[in-house]
PDB file with SEQRES, HELIX, SHEET and CRYST1 records, atoms N, CA, C and O in Angstrom:
SEQRES   1 A   64  MET ASN PRO LYS GLU ILE ILE LEU ARG GLU ILE GLU HIS          
SEQRES   2 A   64  VAL PRO GLU ASP VAL LEU GLU GLU VAL LEU ASP PHE LEU          
SEQRES   3 A   64  LYS PHE LEU LYS GLN ARG LYS SER LEU ASP MET PHE GLU          
SEQRES   4 A   64  VAL THR ALA ALA SER GLU SER ALA LEU LYS LYS ASP TRP          
SEQRES   5 A   64  LEU ARG PRO GLU GLU ASP GLU ALA TRP GLN HIS LEU              
HELIX    1 AA1 PRO A    3  ILE A   11  1                                   9    
HELIX    2 AA2 GLU A   16  TRP A   52  1                                  37    
HELIX    3 AA3 PRO A   55  ALA A   60  1                                   6    
CRYST1    1.000    1.000    1.000  90.00  90.00  90.00 P 1           1          
ATOM      1  N   MET A   1      95.099  54.566  93.417  1.00  0.00           N  
ATOM      2  CA  MET A   1      95.044  55.573  92.366  1.00  0.00           C  
ATOM      3  C   MET A   1      94.645  56.924  92.993  1.00  0.00           C  
ATOM      4  O   MET A   1      93.681  56.995  93.755  1.00  0.00           O  
ATOM      5  N   ASN A   2      95.380  57.972  92.674  1.00  0.00           N  
ATOM      6  CA  ASN A   2      95.072  59.253  93.269  1.00  0.00           C  
ATOM      7  C   ASN A   2      93.982  59.986  92.473  1.00  0.00           C  
ATOM      8  O   ASN A   2      93.677  59.575  91.354  1.00  0.00           O  
ATOM      9  N   PRO A   3      93.388  61.053  93.014  1.00  0.00           N  
ATOM     10  CA  PRO A   3      92.308  61.760  92.336  1.00  0.00           C  
ATOM     11  C   PRO A   3      92.685  62.254  90.923  1.00  0.00           C  
ATOM     12  O   PRO A   3      91.879  62.178  89.995  1.00  0.00           O  
ATOM     13  N   LYS A   4      93.889  62.748  90.784  1.00  0.00           N  
ATOM     14  CA  LYS A   4      94.295  63.233  89.472  1.00  0.00           C  
ATOM     15  C   LYS A   4      94.267  62.131  88.431  1.00  0.00           C  
ATOM     16  O   LYS A   4      93.792  62.336  87.314  1.00  0.00           O  
ATOM     17  N   GLU A   5      94.772  60.967  88.795  1.00  0.00           N  
ATOM     18  CA  GLU A   5      94.761  59.834  87.875  1.00  0.00           C  
ATOM     19  C   GLU A   5      93.340  59.382  87.553  1.00  0.00           C  
ATOM     20  O   GLU A   5      93.052  59.024  86.411  1.00  0.00           O  
ATOM     21  N   ILE A   6      92.476  59.395  88.512  1.00  0.00           N  
ATOM     22  CA  ILE A   6      91.075  59.024  88.288  1.00  0.00           C  
ATOM     23  C   ILE A   6      90.425  60.008  87.341  1.00  0.00           C  
ATOM     24  O   ILE A   6      89.735  59.614  86.400  1.00  0.00           O  
ATOM     25  N   ILE A   7      90.645  61.300  87.590  1.00  0.00           N  
ATOM     26  CA  ILE A   7      90.055  62.328  86.706  1.00  0.00           C  
ATOM     27  C   ILE A   7      90.556  62.170  85.277  1.00  0.00           C  
ATOM     28  O   ILE A   7      89.772  62.238  84.331  1.00  0.00           O  
ATOM     29  N   LEU A   8      91.847  61.960  85.120  1.00  0.00           N  
ATOM     30  CA  LEU A   8      92.415  61.783  83.790  1.00  0.00           C  
ATOM     31  C   LEU A   8      91.820  60.568  83.062  1.00  0.00           C  
ATOM     32  O   LEU A   8      91.582  60.597  81.854  1.00  0.00           O  
ATOM     33  N   ARG A   9      91.593  59.522  83.825  1.00  0.00           N  
ATOM     34  CA  ARG A   9      91.006  58.319  83.236  1.00  0.00           C  
ATOM     35  C   ARG A   9      89.543  58.560  82.841  1.00  0.00           C  
ATOM     36  O   ARG A   9      89.097  58.114  81.784  1.00  0.00           O  
ATOM     37  N   GLU A  10      88.818  59.257  83.685  1.00  0.00           N  
ATOM     38  CA  GLU A  10      87.401  59.541  83.416  1.00  0.00           C  
ATOM     39  C   GLU A  10      87.267  60.463  82.193  1.00  0.00           C  
ATOM     40  O   GLU A  10      86.346  60.308  81.391  1.00  0.00           O  
ATOM     41  N   ILE A  11      88.173  61.401  82.062  1.00  0.00           N  
ATOM     42  CA  ILE A  11      88.091  62.383  80.961  1.00  0.00           C  
ATOM     43  C   ILE A  11      88.137  61.675  79.593  1.00  0.00           C  
ATOM     44  O   ILE A  11      87.583  62.177  78.615  1.00  0.00           O  
ATOM     45  N   GLU A  12      88.767  60.565  79.534  1.00  0.00           N  
ATOM     46  CA  GLU A  12      88.875  59.814  78.267  1.00  0.00           C  
ATOM     47  C   GLU A  12      87.498  59.384  77.744  1.00  0.00           C  
ATOM     48  O   GLU A  12      87.331  59.114  76.555  1.00  0.00           O  
ATOM     49  N   HIS A  13      86.534  59.326  78.638  1.00  0.00           N  
ATOM     50  CA  HIS A  13      85.204  58.796  78.252  1.00  0.00           C  
ATOM     51  C   HIS A  13      84.107  59.853  78.296  1.00  0.00           C  
ATOM     52  O   HIS A  13      82.925  59.516  78.358  1.00  0.00           O  
ATOM     53  N   VAL A  14      84.488  61.134  78.265  1.00  0.00           N  
ATOM     54  CA  VAL A  14      83.526  62.232  78.382  1.00  0.00           C  
ATOM     55  C   VAL A  14      83.375  62.913  77.050  1.00  0.00           C  
ATOM     56  O   VAL A  14      84.378  63.161  76.380  1.00  0.00           O  
ATOM     57  N   PRO A  15      82.156  63.231  76.630  1.00  0.00           N  
ATOM     58  CA  PRO A  15      81.936  63.936  75.372  1.00  0.00           C  
ATOM     59  C   PRO A  15      82.573  65.333  75.409  1.00  0.00           C  
ATOM     60  O   PRO A  15      82.762  65.920  76.475  1.00  0.00           O  
ATOM     61  N   GLU A  16      82.889  65.831  74.245  1.00  0.00           N  
ATOM     62  CA  GLU A  16      83.596  67.108  74.097  1.00  0.00           C  
ATOM     63  C   GLU A  16      82.837  68.267  74.789  1.00  0.00           C  
ATOM     64  O   GLU A  16      83.450  69.097  75.460  1.00  0.00           O  
ATOM     65  N   ASP A  17      81.522  68.312  74.620  1.00  0.00           N  
ATOM     66  CA  ASP A  17      80.751  69.419  75.213  1.00  0.00           C  
ATOM     67  C   ASP A  17      80.838  69.381  76.753  1.00  0.00           C  
ATOM     68  O   ASP A  17      80.839  70.428  77.400  1.00  0.00           O  
ATOM     69  N   VAL A  18      80.910  68.198  77.319  1.00  0.00           N  
ATOM     70  CA  VAL A  18      81.035  68.071  78.789  1.00  0.00           C  
ATOM     71  C   VAL A  18      82.438  68.488  79.207  1.00  0.00           C  
ATOM     72  O   VAL A  18      82.619  69.081  80.271  1.00  0.00           O  
ATOM     73  N   LEU A  19      83.441  68.180  78.369  1.00  0.00           N  
ATOM     74  CA  LEU A  19      84.803  68.587  78.680  1.00  0.00           C  
ATOM     75  C   LEU A  19      84.913  70.107  78.792  1.00  0.00           C  
ATOM     76  O   LEU A  19      85.653  70.619  79.632  1.00  0.00           O  
ATOM     77  N   GLU A  20      84.188  70.814  77.959  1.00  0.00           N  
ATOM     78  CA  GLU A  20      84.207  72.274  78.024  1.00  0.00           C  
ATOM     79  C   GLU A  20      83.668  72.750  79.354  1.00  0.00           C  
ATOM     80  O   GLU A  20      84.206  73.685  79.946  1.00  0.00           O  
ATOM     81  N   GLU A  21      82.611  72.117  79.828  1.00  0.00           N  
ATOM     82  CA  GLU A  21      82.035  72.473  81.128  1.00  0.00           C  
ATOM     83  C   GLU A  21      83.026  72.138  82.255  1.00  0.00           C  
ATOM     84  O   GLU A  21      83.188  72.916  83.195  1.00  0.00           O  
ATOM     85  N   VAL A  22      83.667  71.009  82.154  1.00  0.00           N  
ATOM     86  CA  VAL A  22      84.660  70.601  83.148  1.00  0.00           C  
ATOM     87  C   VAL A  22      85.786  71.632  83.210  1.00  0.00           C  
ATOM     88  O   VAL A  22      86.205  72.048  84.290  1.00  0.00           O  
ATOM     89  N   LEU A  23      86.260  72.033  82.046  1.00  0.00           N  
ATOM     90  CA  LEU A  23      87.315  73.019  81.978  1.00  0.00           C  
ATOM     91  C   LEU A  23      86.858  74.331  82.617  1.00  0.00           C  
ATOM     92  O   LEU A  23      87.595  74.927  83.402  1.00  0.00           O  
ATOM     93  N   ASP A  24      85.672  74.774  82.293  1.00  0.00           N  
ATOM     94  CA  ASP A  24      85.122  76.006  82.915  1.00  0.00           C  
ATOM     95  C   ASP A  24      85.073  75.896  84.420  1.00  0.00           C  
ATOM     96  O   ASP A  24      85.405  76.841  85.135  1.00  0.00           O  
ATOM     97  N   PHE A  25      84.651  74.724  84.901  1.00  0.00           N  
ATOM     98  CA  PHE A  25      84.529  74.510  86.350  1.00  0.00           C  
ATOM     99  C   PHE A  25      85.907  74.532  86.999  1.00  0.00           C  
ATOM    100  O   PHE A  25      86.078  75.123  88.065  1.00  0.00           O  
ATOM    101  N   LEU A  26      86.896  73.893  86.365  1.00  0.00           N  
ATOM    102  CA  LEU A  26      88.263  73.920  86.908  1.00  0.00           C  
ATOM    103  C   LEU A  26      88.812  75.325  86.968  1.00  0.00           C  
ATOM    104  O   LEU A  26      89.471  75.693  87.940  1.00  0.00           O  
ATOM    105  N   LYS A  27      88.550  76.117  85.942  1.00  0.00           N  
ATOM    106  CA  LYS A  27      89.013  77.509  85.939  1.00  0.00           C  
ATOM    107  C   LYS A  27      88.324  78.284  87.057  1.00  0.00           C  
ATOM    108  O   LYS A  27      88.954  79.101  87.729  1.00  0.00           O  
ATOM    109  N   PHE A  28      87.020  78.027  87.260  1.00  0.00           N  
ATOM    110  CA  PHE A  28      86.294  78.682  88.340  1.00  0.00           C  
ATOM    111  C   PHE A  28      86.889  78.333  89.696  1.00  0.00           C  
ATOM    112  O   PHE A  28      87.077  79.215  90.533  1.00  0.00           O  
ATOM    113  N   LEU A  29      87.184  77.069  89.922  1.00  0.00           N  
ATOM    114  CA  LEU A  29      87.769  76.646  91.201  1.00  0.00           C  
ATOM    115  C   LEU A  29      89.095  77.296  91.454  1.00  0.00           C  
ATOM    116  O   LEU A  29      89.373  77.710  92.580  1.00  0.00           O  
ATOM    117  N   LYS A  30      89.947  77.403  90.413  1.00  0.00           N  
ATOM    118  CA  LYS A  30      91.237  78.040  90.569  1.00  0.00           C  
ATOM    119  C   LYS A  30      91.087  79.527  90.882  1.00  0.00           C  
ATOM    120  O   LYS A  30      91.810  80.065  91.721  1.00  0.00           O  
ATOM    121  N   GLN A  31      90.146  80.189  90.205  1.00  0.00           N  
ATOM    122  CA  GLN A  31      89.924  81.596  90.454  1.00  0.00           C  
ATOM    123  C   GLN A  31      89.387  81.826  91.876  1.00  0.00           C  
ATOM    124  O   GLN A  31      89.799  82.764  92.558  1.00  0.00           O  
ATOM    125  N   ARG A  32      88.467  80.963  92.309  1.00  0.00           N  
ATOM    126  CA  ARG A  32      87.916  81.100  93.650  1.00  0.00           C  
ATOM    127  C   ARG A  32      88.996  80.930  94.686  1.00  0.00           C  
ATOM    128  O   ARG A  32      89.022  81.654  95.681  1.00  0.00           O  
ATOM    129  N   LYS A  33      89.883  79.990  94.470  1.00  0.00           N  
ATOM    130  CA  LYS A  33      90.999  79.770  95.399  1.00  0.00           C  
ATOM    131  C   LYS A  33      91.871  81.025  95.473  1.00  0.00           C  
ATOM    132  O   LYS A  33      92.287  81.431  96.558  1.00  0.00           O  
ATOM    133  N   SER A  34      92.145  81.631  94.330  1.00  0.00           N  
ATOM    134  CA  SER A  34      92.943  82.862  94.305  1.00  0.00           C  
ATOM    135  C   SER A  34      92.244  83.973  95.059  1.00  0.00           C  
ATOM    136  O   SER A  34      92.877  84.712  95.814  1.00  0.00           O  
ATOM    137  N   LEU A  35      90.948  84.096  94.861  1.00  0.00           N  
ATOM    138  CA  LEU A  35      90.176  85.149  95.538  1.00  0.00           C  
ATOM    139  C   LEU A  35      90.154  84.909  97.049  1.00  0.00           C  
ATOM    140  O   LEU A  35      90.238  85.862  97.825  1.00  0.00           O  
ATOM    141  N   ASP A  36      90.045  83.659  97.469  1.00  0.00           N  
ATOM    142  CA  ASP A  36      90.078  83.335  98.892  1.00  0.00           C  
ATOM    143  C   ASP A  36      91.390  83.812  99.500  1.00  0.00           C  
ATOM    144  O   ASP A  36      91.395  84.419 100.570  1.00  0.00           O  
ATOM    145  N   MET A  37      92.503  83.540  98.820  1.00  0.00           N  
ATOM    146  CA  MET A  37      93.811  83.942  99.317  1.00  0.00           C  
ATOM    147  C   MET A  37      93.947  85.459  99.366  1.00  0.00           C  
ATOM    148  O   MET A  37      94.548  86.002 100.293  1.00  0.00           O  
ATOM    149  N   PHE A  38      93.392  86.140  98.374  1.00  0.00           N  
ATOM    150  CA  PHE A  38      93.415  87.578  98.347  1.00  0.00           C  
ATOM    151  C   PHE A  38      92.641  88.153  99.521  1.00  0.00           C  
ATOM    152  O   PHE A  38      93.097  89.098 100.165  1.00  0.00           O  
ATOM    153  N   GLU A  39      91.467  87.586  99.804  1.00  0.00           N  
ATOM    154  CA  GLU A  39      90.659  88.077 100.920  1.00  0.00           C  
ATOM    155  C   GLU A  39      91.373  87.901 102.251  1.00  0.00           C  
ATOM    156  O   GLU A  39      91.300  88.782 103.108  1.00  0.00           O  
ATOM    157  N   VAL A  40      92.055  86.794 102.437  1.00  0.00           N  
ATOM    158  CA  VAL A  40      92.836  86.568 103.686  1.00  0.00           C  
ATOM    159  C   VAL A  40      93.947  87.632 103.789  1.00  0.00           C  
ATOM    160  O   VAL A  40      94.168  88.212 104.852  1.00  0.00           O  
ATOM    161  N   THR A  41      94.625  87.870 102.683  1.00  0.00           N  
ATOM    162  CA  THR A  41      95.691  88.867 102.673  1.00  0.00           C  
ATOM    163  C   THR A  41      95.137  90.240 102.987  1.00  0.00           C  
ATOM    164  O   THR A  41      95.690  90.965 103.814  1.00  0.00           O  
ATOM    165  N   ALA A  42      94.054  90.598 102.334  1.00  0.00           N  
ATOM    166  CA  ALA A  42      93.454  91.917 102.561  1.00  0.00           C  
ATOM    167  C   ALA A  42      92.969  92.073 103.994  1.00  0.00           C  
ATOM    168  O   ALA A  42      93.111  93.145 104.583  1.00  0.00           O  
ATOM    169  N   ALA A  43      92.402  91.022 104.558  1.00  0.00           N  
ATOM    170  CA  ALA A  43      91.889  91.067 105.923  1.00  0.00           C  
ATOM    171  C   ALA A  43      93.033  91.242 106.933  1.00  0.00           C  
ATOM    172  O   ALA A  43      92.869  91.923 107.945  1.00  0.00           O  
ATOM    173  N   SER A  44      94.174  90.636 106.660  1.00  0.00           N  
ATOM    174  CA  SER A  44      95.284  90.722 107.606  1.00  0.00           C  
ATOM    175  C   SER A  44      96.044  92.026 107.482  1.00  0.00           C  
ATOM    176  O   SER A  44      96.822  92.364 108.374  1.00  0.00           O  
ATOM    177  N   GLU A  45      95.841  92.779 106.389  1.00  0.00           N  
ATOM    178  CA  GLU A  45      96.559  93.998 106.225  1.00  0.00           C  
ATOM    179  C   GLU A  45      96.334  95.000 107.331  1.00  0.00           C  
ATOM    180  O   GLU A  45      97.291  95.617 107.798  1.00  0.00           O  
ATOM    181  N   SER A  46      95.099  95.184 107.768  1.00  0.00           N  
ATOM    182  CA  SER A  46      94.832  96.152 108.799  1.00  0.00           C  
ATOM    183  C   SER A  46      95.466  95.764 110.120  1.00  0.00           C  
ATOM    184  O   SER A  46      95.908  96.629 110.876  1.00  0.00           O  
ATOM    185  N   ALA A  47      95.513  94.456 110.408  1.00  0.00           N  
ATOM    186  CA  ALA A  47      96.130  93.986 111.665  1.00  0.00           C  
ATOM    187  C   ALA A  47      97.633  94.179 111.626  1.00  0.00           C  
ATOM    188  O   ALA A  47      98.241  94.493 112.649  1.00  0.00           O  
ATOM    189  N   LEU A  48      98.250  93.995 110.455  1.00  0.00           N  
ATOM    190  CA  LEU A  48      99.702  94.104 110.340  1.00  0.00           C  
ATOM    191  C   LEU A  48     100.167  95.546 110.118  1.00  0.00           C  
ATOM    192  O   LEU A  48     101.330  95.877 110.350  1.00  0.00           O  
ATOM    193  N   LYS A  49      99.257  96.384 109.672  1.00  0.00           N  
ATOM    194  CA  LYS A  49      99.599  97.751 109.307  1.00  0.00           C  
ATOM    195  C   LYS A  49     100.301  98.494 110.464  1.00  0.00           C  
ATOM    196  O   LYS A  49     101.274  99.216 110.245  1.00  0.00           O  
ATOM    197  N   LYS A  50      99.803  98.311 111.671  1.00  0.00           N  
ATOM    198  CA  LYS A  50     100.399  99.031 112.789  1.00  0.00           C  
ATOM    199  C   LYS A  50     101.872  98.639 113.017  1.00  0.00           C  
ATOM    200  O   LYS A  50     102.685  99.457 113.447  1.00  0.00           O  
ATOM    201  N   ASP A  51     102.186  97.393 112.725  1.00  0.00           N  
ATOM    202  CA  ASP A  51     103.603  96.972 112.834  1.00  0.00           C  
ATOM    203  C   ASP A  51     104.432  97.521 111.663  1.00  0.00           C  
ATOM    204  O   ASP A  51     105.579  97.929 111.846  1.00  0.00           O  
ATOM    205  N   TRP A  52     103.848  97.526 110.477  1.00  0.00           N  
ATOM    206  CA  TRP A  52     104.578  97.968 109.292  1.00  0.00           C  
ATOM    207  C   TRP A  52     104.957  99.439 109.386  1.00  0.00           C  
ATOM    208  O   TRP A  52     105.996  99.853 108.871  1.00  0.00           O  
ATOM    209  N   LEU A  53     104.125 100.217 110.037  1.00  0.00           N  
ATOM    210  CA  LEU A  53     104.312 101.664 110.068  1.00  0.00           C  
ATOM    211  C   LEU A  53     105.181 102.152 111.222  1.00  0.00           C  
ATOM    212  O   LEU A  53     105.257 103.354 111.478  1.00  0.00           O  
ATOM    213  N   ARG A  54     105.827 101.242 111.906  1.00  0.00           N  
ATOM    214  CA  ARG A  54     106.722 101.637 113.022  1.00  0.00           C  
ATOM    215  C   ARG A  54     108.080 102.082 112.496  1.00  0.00           C  
ATOM    216  O   ARG A  54     108.546 101.572 111.477  1.00  0.00           O  
ATOM    217  N   PRO A  55     108.715 103.017 113.173  1.00  0.00           N  
ATOM    218  CA  PRO A  55     110.051 103.473 112.742  1.00  0.00           C  
ATOM    219  C   PRO A  55     111.059 102.333 112.653  1.00  0.00           C  
ATOM    220  O   PRO A  55     111.935 102.345 111.788  1.00  0.00           O  
ATOM    221  N   GLU A  56     110.942 101.352 113.539  1.00  0.00           N  
ATOM    222  CA  GLU A  56     111.862 100.204 113.534  1.00  0.00           C  
ATOM    223  C   GLU A  56     111.792  99.449 112.184  1.00  0.00           C  
ATOM    224  O   GLU A  56     112.807  98.996 111.654  1.00  0.00           O  
ATOM    225  N   GLU A  57     110.582  99.335 111.658  1.00  0.00           N  
ATOM    226  CA  GLU A  57     110.415  98.673 110.373  1.00  0.00           C  
ATOM    227  C   GLU A  57     111.091  99.468 109.245  1.00  0.00           C  
ATOM    228  O   GLU A  57     111.735  98.892 108.368  1.00  0.00           O  
ATOM    229  N   ASP A  58     110.936 100.779 109.283  1.00  0.00           N  
ATOM    230  CA  ASP A  58     111.568 101.607 108.254  1.00  0.00           C  
ATOM    231  C   ASP A  58     113.072 101.422 108.296  1.00  0.00           C  
ATOM    232  O   ASP A  58     113.709 101.308 107.249  1.00  0.00           O  
ATOM    233  N   GLU A  59     113.655 101.391 109.501  1.00  0.00           N  
ATOM    234  CA  GLU A  59     115.092 101.187 109.628  1.00  0.00           C  
ATOM    235  C   GLU A  59     115.537  99.815 109.079  1.00  0.00           C  
ATOM    236  O   GLU A  59     116.555  99.690 108.399  1.00  0.00           O  
ATOM    237  N   ALA A  60     114.733  98.809 109.405  1.00  0.00           N  
ATOM    238  CA  ALA A  60     115.082  97.451 108.984  1.00  0.00           C  
ATOM    239  C   ALA A  60     115.095  97.280 107.474  1.00  0.00           C  
ATOM    240  O   ALA A  60     115.833  96.447 106.947  1.00  0.00           O  
ATOM    241  N   TRP A  61     114.279  98.066 106.774  1.00  0.00           N  
ATOM    242  CA  TRP A  61     114.152  97.892 105.333  1.00  0.00           C  
ATOM    243  C   TRP A  61     114.865  99.010 104.525  1.00  0.00           C  
ATOM    244  O   TRP A  61     114.749  99.063 103.300  1.00  0.00           O  
ATOM    245  N   GLN A  62     115.587  99.879 105.213  1.00  0.00           N  
ATOM    246  CA  GLN A  62     116.259 100.991 104.545  1.00  0.00           C  
ATOM    247  C   GLN A  62     117.235 100.584 103.451  1.00  0.00           C  
ATOM    248  O   GLN A  62     117.380 101.295 102.457  1.00  0.00           O  
ATOM    249  N   HIS A  63     117.893  99.470 103.619  1.00  0.00           N  
ATOM    250  CA  HIS A  63     118.951  99.088 102.672  1.00  0.00           C  
ATOM    251  C   HIS A  63     118.381  98.515 101.374  1.00  0.00           C  
ATOM    252  O   HIS A  63     119.147  98.257 100.445  1.00  0.00           O  
ATOM    253  N   LEU A  64     117.117  98.314 101.278  1.00  0.00           N  
ATOM    254  CA  LEU A  64     116.531  97.740 100.046  1.00  0.00           C  
ATOM    255  C   LEU A  64     116.118  98.817  99.055  1.00  0.00           C  
ATOM    256  O   LEU A  64     115.612  98.504  97.977  1.00  0.00           O  
TER     257      LEU A  64                                                      
END                                                                             
């Protein structure tokens, strides 16, 4: 049985007020994952910027 199936089975036996907390926690985890990805993207921007600003890049993307 995979984790998703186990969670779904466990949810059947959880009181409603606990389900609200579980939902809040799941939303928090999803948001944190999104923020982590944003931070990686933002951190790589300065490293990639020097390549993006080259004349060769401008030529390559002119047709768009």
